[in-house]
N, C-alpha and C positions, 0 to 999 in steps of 0.2 A: 517475548514477543511480541506480537501481539495480545498478548492482550490488557496491557496498557494503554492500548489501540481504545477497545470496543470498555473500555476503562470511564475515558473518556468520553465517548456520545453513547451510554450508556437505552437504547432502546428510543436512537436520532433515526429518521428514514424508516421507517414502522415493518424493519430487518427480521426485526423479530414472528411478523404474519406471513416470510418467509420460512425461515430458519434455522425454526421456536426455539422459547429461551438461552437464549449463551448461557449461562453459568447449566442449562440440562443440557446441554449438550456443545458444548466447544469446540472439537472435534471440525467439527463440521463449521464450525461460521468457521471456521481456521481453514480449508477445504474453501468458502467462497472468501477472500479477504486475500486482497495487488499484492499485500507486500510476503503475502507464500507464491501465494505461483510465478514471481520471479526466474526462477527455478528452472522452469517451460519455460520460460523466451527462447527462442534458434535465433542467431545471425538474422539476420534482412525480416523475422515475423514481425513488426514495430518501429516504427514510429513515437517515441513522447514527446508531452514535451510539459511541464508540471509550471502551469498560471499562477500564487494567490502570491495574496500581496501579503503584506509586515506585522499589518491587521488582522489577517484570515484564519480565521476557524481551527481554519484544519494546518496551520501554520506549516508545528511539529514534527504532525503527523505527519505531510508532505515530504516535507526534511529524514524522515525520514525512508520513508521509498528511493529517496533520491540516492542517499550510505546504500542500500541496500543494490541499488543499480546498478551501482558503481562498482562495488565492491565483486557483485556479484560477478555483473552479465563485463564486465571492462573495459576485457579484450575486444568482445567483441563489435564493443563500439567500436568509429571511422575518426568521430565526431573528437573535439574537447570538449568536454558538460563545464557547463557552472554553473558555480548558483546563487543570480544572481539578486 
């Protein structure tokens, strides 16, 4: 799942300066990716607003995160969620 996200933005934001080359240590990169951290969220830990436009370059990544959040923690969310 995570690999396609990095394939979209290979070397953006100078993340490789902090985590090294993605191809060399995918596990380290996965440990520092929001979408892989969803299982660690507990009820009441976090409130999120995902805000991006239809032309946003990160739209598909944000949609994927939204889907994972709904799948993994929907039982903990007391408010209805929608992708608008």
